[in-house]
TORVOTI-270960 format. One record per residue (C-alpha): z, y, x. Coordinates in steps of 0.05 Angstrom, whole numbers, padded with zeros to 5 digits, always signed. Each point is the difference from the previous one (the first is absolute). Layout:
<nodes>
ZYX...
</nodes>
This chain:
<nodes>
-00550-00214-00339+00014-00065-00037-00068-00026+00020+00009+00016+00074+00069-00031+00001-00021-00063-00037-00062-00008+00044+00042+00003+00063+00043-00057-00026-00061-00042-00019-00031+00014+00067+00065-00023+00032-00009-00069-00032-00074-00004+00017+00007+00022+00072+00061-00045+00011-00039-00060-00025-00060+00018+00043+00041+00011+00063+00036-00066-00009-00066-00037-00009-00032+00037+00059+00058-00019+00045-00003-00073-00022-00076-00003+00012+00007+00035+00067+00055-00048+00023-00039-00062-00023-00067+00022+00030+00031+00038+00058-00044+00058-00019+00025+00068+00024-00044+00036-00050+00039-00029-00059+00066+00014+00034-00021+00072+00014-00020+00008-00072+00068-00027-00022+00033+00050+00046-00040+00055-00035+00024-00028-00066+00073+00008+00021-00012+00072+00022-00036+00013-00066+00060-00026-00037+00044+00049+00037-00047+00056-00021-00002-00023-00072+00076-00008-00005+00008+00069+00031-00045+00031-00053+00041-00034-00055+00066+00023+00031-00022+00072+00010-00028+00001-00071+00067-00022-00029+00035+00053+00042-00048+00052-00029+00011-00023-00072+00076+00002+00009+00001+00067+00035-00045+00034-00052+00036-00031-00061-00059-00038-00029+00038-00027-00060-00061-00035-00028+00018-00055+00049+00057-00046-00023+00032-00004+00068+00003+00076+00009+00028+00010-00070+00052-00055+00010+00030+00026+00066-00012+00075+00003+00004+00062-00042-00022+00072+00009+00070+00025+00023+00007-00052+00055-00002+00029+00071-00064-00018+00037+00037-00043+00051+00025-00046-00055-00066+00001-00037-00032-00030+00063+00059-00047+00011-00013-00028-00070-00058-00036+00034+00049-00057+00015+00048+00009-00059-00033-00053-00043-00035-00067+00005-00071+00025+00001+00009+00053+00053+00044-00043+00044-00053-00055+00000-00053+00051+00020+00046+00025+00056+00010-00071+00025-00076-00012-00001-00014+00066+00034+00050-00014+00056-00026-00071+00009-00072+00024+00004+00019+00050+00054+00038-00053+00040-00059-00048-00007-00047+00055+00023+00043+00012+00062-00001-00075+00015-00075-00006-00002-00010+00064+00040+00046-00023+00056-00043-00058+00025+00019-00003+00074+00020-00070+00024+00005-00027-00071-00072-00004-00027+00004-00075-00015+00063+00008-00043-00023+00061-00039-00043-00037-00052+00057-00047-00017+00051+00057-00003-00049+00040-00041-00008-00056-00052+00075-00005-00011+00007+00076-00009-00062+00002-00045+00030-00054-00045+00061+00044-00009-00042+00061-00016-00043-00040-00048+00063-00020-00038+00025+00071-00006-00067+00028-00021-00007-00055-00052+00069+00013-00029-00015+00074-00006-00067-00010-00034+00024-00051-00051+00073+00017-00011+00026+00064+00032-00056+00051+00005+00028+00067+00024-00061+00035-00029+00008-00024-00073-00010+00055-00052+00045+00019-00058-00026-00006-00072+00023+00071-00014+00013+00052+00053+00074+00022-00004+00020+00073+00007+00047-00019+00055+00022-00062+00038+00065-00039-00004+00022+00022+00069+00031-00036+00058+00067-00037-00006+00053+00050+00024+00027-00051+00049-00068+00001+00035+00000+00076+00007+00030-00002+00069-00028+00006+00071+00015-00073+00009-00057-00014-00050-00049+00029+00051+00022-00046+00057+00034-00062-00026-00056-00036-00039-00054+00019+00050+00037-00024+00061+00021-00064-00034-00072-00013-00020-00024+00014+00071+00050-00052+00023-00020-00050-00054-00074+00009+00011+00007+00001+00076+00027-00071+00000-00066-00025-00028-00032+00014+00068+00044-00046+00044-00003-00052-00056-00076+00003+00002+00000-00007+00076+00048-00059-00005-00045-00036-00050-00061+00018+00041+00031-00031+00062+00016-00064-00038-00070-00004-00030-00030+00009+00070+00050-00050+00029+00026+00051+00050+00070-00023+00014+00016+00052+00054+00037+00065-00009-00063+00043-00006+00011+00016-00073+00072+00020+00015-00023+00049+00054-00055+00029-00044+00048+00012-00058+00064+00023+00036-00012+00073-00015-00024-00016-00071+00064-00038-00013+00045+00052+00032-00035+00055-00039+00010-00038-00066+00074-00011+00019+00007+00074+00016-00027+00020-00069+00044-00051-00035+00059+00029+00038-00019+00071-00020-00011-00022-00072+00068-00034-00006+00038+00057+00035-00034+00054-00042+00010-00042-00063+00075-00004+00015+00003+00075+00013-00039+00013-00065+00047-00044-00041+00060+00034+00031-00025+00069-00020-00031-00015-00067+00035-00056-00038+00069+00031+00001+00041-00063+00010+00021+00018+00071-00034-00058+00036-00065-00012+00037-00013-00074-00009+00016-00037-00065-00032-00068+00016-00048+00014-00057-00056-00054-00005-00054+00048+00021+00042+00027+00058+00009-00072+00022-00074-00013-00006-00013+00053+00054+00058-00025+00043-00024-00072+00002-00064+00010+00041+00038+00049+00045+00048-00057+00017-00055-00051+00014-00042+00049+00041+00062+00018+00040+00006-00074+00016-00074-00005+00017+00002+00060+00048+00053-00037+00041-00030-00070-00002-00070+00025+00016+00026+00022+00069+00017-00072+00014-00070-00022-00016-00029+00056+00042+00043-00016+00061+00012-00075-00007-00053-00027-00047+00054-00026-00047+00016+00002-00075-00073+00000-00022+00012-00034-00067+00061+00042-00012-00037+00065+00013-00057-00020-00045+00050-00018-00055+00036+00067+00008-00061+00043-00006-00026-00040-00059+00068+00006-00034+00002+00075+00014-00069+00010-00032+00018-00043-00060+00064+00040-00009-00041+00064-00005-00038-00031-00057+00065-00025-00030+00028+00071+00002-00061+00026-00035+00005-00055-00052+00073+00015-00012-00014+00074-00012-00056-00013-00049+00021-00064-00036+00061+00027-00038+00036-00067+00010+00060+00035+00030+00032+00065-00021-00005+00055+00051+00003+00076-00001-00059-00002+00049-00046-00047-00039-00062+00023-00036+00022-00037-00063-00029-00059-00037-00073-00014+00014-00045-00061+00005-00018+00021+00071+00056-00045+00023-00042-00060-00020-00058+00023+00043+00045+00010+00060+00035-00066-00010-00066-00038+00000-00027+00038+00060+00066-00009+00038+00000-00075-00015-00073-00007+00021+00009+00036+00066+00064-00039+00015-00034-00067-00014-00060+00020+00042+00044+00022+00058+00042-00064-00002-00063-00042-00003-00028+00033+00062+00066-00008+00038+00007-00073-00020-00071-00018+00019+00009+00033+00069+00072-00024+00011-00015-00054+00051-00039+00050+00043+00058+00050-00005+00052-00053+00017-00037-00029+00059-00004+00068+00033+00073+00020-00009+00057+00001+00051+00074-00012-00011+00055+00050+00016+00027-00017+00069+00072+00025-00008+00047+00013-00057+00029+00059+00038-00062+00043+00006-00034+00059-00034-00047-00049-00034+00059-00035-00033+00033+00066-00019-00065+00023-00033-00005-00066-00037+00071+00008-00025-00018+00071-00020-00057-00029-00041+00046-00050-00033+00049+00055-00021-00056+00044-00027-00033-00056-00038+00069-00019-00028+00008+00072-00023-00069-00004-00031+00017-00062-00039+00067+00029-00023-00033+00064-00026-00057-00039-00032+00048-00049-00035+00044+00056-00026-00061+00039-00024-00030-00058-00037+00064-00033-00025-00003+00035-00069-00069-00031-00010+00023-00068+00027+00061-00001-00044-00040+00019-00062-00051-00054+00015+00053-00055+00010+00052+00020-00051-00033+00048-00048+00049+00055+00020-00017+00055+00048+00057+00010+00050-00008+00065+00038+00021+00004+00072+00028+00066+00022+00020+00036+00064+00065-00040+00009-00040-00064+00014-00047+00034+00049+00056+00037+00036+00043-00063+00006-00058-00043+00025-00036+00050+00044+00060+00030+00035+00015-00061+00045-00075-00012+00011-00012+00071+00024+00064-00001+00041-00026-00062+00036-00066+00036+00011+00034+00062+00029+00040-00044+00048-00062-00036+00023-00036+00066+00009+00058+00021+00044-00003-00058+00049-00075-00012+00000-00017+00055+00051+00048-00034+00049-00036-00068-00004-00059-00015+00046-00065-00035-00016-00007-00075+00013+00072-00012+00024+00056+00050+00003+00055+00000+00052+00066-00004-00036+00041+00035+00054-00048+00060+00001+00002+00002-00076+00077+00003+00000+00000+00052+00055-00046+00046-00041+00035-00014-00067+00073+00009+00020+00002+00076+00005-00035+00012-00068+00044-00053-00031+00064+00033+00026-00026+00068-00024-00012-00029-00070+00070-00030-00001+00029+00068+00019-00041+00031-00056+00030-00050-00050+00070+00017+00025-00013+00074-00009-00025-00012-00071+00064-00038-00018+00043+00053+00034-00034+00055-00041+00020-00037-00063-00069-00026-00018+00008-00056-00051-00042-00061-00018-00005-00058+00048-00072-00017-00016-00023+00072+00009+00038+00006+00066-00033-00065+00025-00068+00026-00022+00009+00067+00034+00026-00034+00063-00061-00046+00005-00045+00059-00012+00035+00040+00055-00009-00060+00046-00074-00002-00014-00006+00076+00008+00036+00000+00067-00041-00057+00029-00065+00034-00016+00024+00066+00030+00023-00040+00061-00070-00030+00006-00030+00069+00000+00052+00023+00051-00016-00057+00048-00074+00012-00005+00008+00076+00010+00046-00012+00059-00050-00048+00033-00057+00048-00010+00038+00060+00027+00019-00041+00061-00073-00018+00012-00033+00067-00017+00055+00053+00009-00018+00028-00069+00048+00040-00043+00037-00035-00056-00043+00025-00058-00066-00011+00036+00022-00070+00022+00019-00017-00072-00067+00023-00027-00040-00034+00054+00040-00064-00007-00015-00002-00074-00074+00017+00009-00010-00051+00054+00026-00056-00045-00011+00025-00071+00005-00067-00034+00067-00017+00029+00034+00068-00004-00034+00018-00066+00032-00064-00027+00068+00021+00028-00006+00067-00035-00016-00037-00065+00063-00042+00010+00042+00062+00014-00027+00030-00064+00020-00064-00038+00070+00006+00030+00006+00071-00026-00024-00023-00069+00051-00056+00002+00056+00050+00012-00024+00040-00060-00007-00061-00046+00067-00032+00019+00039+00066-00004-00031+00024-00065+00013-00067-00034+00070-00009+00026+00029+00069-00001-00033+00041-00055+00043+00036-00051-00020+00014-00073+00030+00041-00056-00021+00018-00070+00034+00064-00022-00004+00044-00062+00020+00071+00015+00003+00067-00035-00032+00063+00025+00038+00027+00060+00037-00066+00011+00003-00034+00068+00008-00072+00021+00007-00037+00066-00044-00056+00028+00014-00022+00071+00002+00062+00044-00039+00040-00051+00026+00047-00055-00052+00015-00053+00006+00057-00050-00045+00002-00062-00023+00072-00009-00053-00001-00055-00055-00037-00036-00067+00035-00006-00065-00015-00037-00069+00021+00027-00072-00017-00013-00052-00019+00053-00071-00026-00011+00017-00015-00072+00061-00041+00019+00072+00016-00019+00048+00000+00059+00076-00003-00008+00036+00017+00065+00074-00005+00017+00024+00049+00052+00058-00026+00042+00037+00031+00059+00017-00048+00056+00059+00001+00049+00001-00048+00058+00069-00010+00031+00021+00066-00032-00059+00040+00027-00059+00025-00041-00061-00045+00004-00046+00038-00046-00023-00021-00069-00031-00062-00030-00048-00002-00059-00010-00067-00036-00052+00004-00057-00028-00035-00061-00074+00012-00014-00028-00009-00070-00074-00014+00000-00041+00018-00061-00043-00062+00008+00056-00049+00015+00057-00024-00046+00055-00007+00053+00026+00056+00045-00002-00009+00075+00061+00009+00045-00011+00043+00062+00055-00019+00048+00034+00052+00043+00017-00022+00071+00037+00032+00057-00011-00037+00065+00035+00001+00067-00003-00048+00058+00053-00047-00028-00005+00003-00076-00036+00024-00062+00032+00036-00059-00042-00027-00058+00008+00034-00067-00033-00019-00067+00003+00042-00063+00017-00056-00049+00010+00034-00068+00031+00059-00035+00035+00015-00065-00014+00074+00006-00013+00052+00053+00074+00001+00012+00013-00075+00008-00041-00043+00046+00004-00071+00029-00020-00014+00071-00009-00063+00042+00019+00014+00072-00007-00048+00059+00017+00006+00074-00050-00043+00037+00017-00008+00074-00056-00003+00052-00058-00005-00050-00039+00051+00041+00003-00050+00058-00044-00046-00041-00056+00051-00002+00010+00019+00073-00002-00073+00020-00063-00009-00040-00034+00058+00036+00021-00031+00067-00030-00067-00021-00066+00035-00016+00000+00035+00068+00014-00066+00036-00054-00036-00038-00050+00055+00015+00017-00006+00075-00008-00076-00003-00067+00008-00035-00031+00034+00060+00033-00049+00049-00039-00049+00042+00020-00045+00057+00059+00016+00044-00020+00034+00064+00009-00039+00064+00038+00056+00034+00051+00003-00056+00010-00075-00002+00019+00001+00074+00049+00058-00012+00031-00036-00059+00013-00064+00038+00034+00039+00055+00046+00030-00052+00014-00067-00032-00039+00018-00063-00042-00055-00032-00071+00016-00021
</nodes>
């Protein structure tokens, strides 16, 4: 097994080098035979990486403890799902996962050759350089197939915090997002090398970019859900350095997805779009460097390792190369660019959107790296916590929500102000009424009320846009409301898929603002049979029990719950003691309804008769997960979207709706 695994990694280096050389020779000599051979090399790499990946899955699933990686992250009692998930629990396996995904993406690129044959060799070279780097790192520094000196009787096991369904989805989806951004980056560099200054690379990579953004979104949402369930602190986003590392490319790709539409439609912002996609790609490498370098403390990091040096060098090399290519082609890019015609236009609003998102990126990056910056300059590491990020990011995201609200009402090229006011006045009045209702209900906190009002404004405008489109379609086709809504969305997937994404973000914003501003928390020590009140809930501690499952000791607190005086069942927070891990794991108990979560943690106990609980009431947290699902649905709809149909555009103009 060791020999097969090691050979696949060696073959990865050899085939990568050959395919790069074959592409270069084919480009220089304009020889299709060399280019076809290079294409075969890329497909061979996908095959070789697949063998390596499936081999590691087999070793993990069958508990082959003679392999260091298997012994370090699994044991015989671990459920099979988590044995397989241990694939990406450590450095070596996660690097193989990255390489495997990248090889599959590269294989898809070279197989899909329609209308892009000339660019494929250049794109292939960039992707092959990435694969060469990862294969080289695995062979010389992080081999997932390394053997132990002495076969242990059992493995160490998986960190209890990783034994959660989130472990199955979160790392894989994030990696699919990270790796996916290598493809539009490769096309952008290929377009520069070929001196193609049009929007062809944008059109070829729109779905690649949107897919990467979708997986980054899923990864971040699932990561927040996982943290909420597993870590026991009652939150879902702690502004941890590694969390921030996955958020940074999400911000820049969000900006790129908006500005790329300007280049597609108006042939503008070419340098800006190139810069954004290069930055997004570099930030994926930065995130990987941050996880593996150990330079910043994080619950998500793999710990200290010299892999950070490899990634820092590779990241610097790719950044210098990309900047060099842009600078040497800058005059060509600049000469073919067009200015924005009006400050009051969709182009300007998208540009402002980009400015806000890039500002957010810088704010998060600065806060993440400030401990390292302060240590370098002063010798003292000053940690930056959630208060900094919340204080800085709140106004930035509020400005973004407001811009997202008014953007659908602004036309391309030059908007008509009177029409804008006409379409905005009703949603604005509705939002003001909403704010008055909040105040009348006794809702406190000016900043939270402003945030919720802006979010409501955005939500109402997007619903109004759907309503106007549905109304126009029903008038033209006499369809029923539901059929008209479905057909409207399917006839213009990019636009209305985007609107659904925005609505999902509004729902998330309601959850984030409410849970941060209005949560309640109590730590309470109670005796058996004693009750205590938190918000509208009355909790009664009934008993503490001890059980054993899969060799792990489980301590469970049984509590009866009353909600507004009526029985609401029981709740069972737990502590699990793992035989292979020094610290117990808290299993949070949560009762959810549409407006709040009852969140209970078994903190400690003096005896079976006296127990301490941490209880939180978290309003509207479930809306975050619901909004995330809606964002995924909207993105999936936009992914299949093409050009707006002519018949719909006519109907939209009649209804006063801008395409």
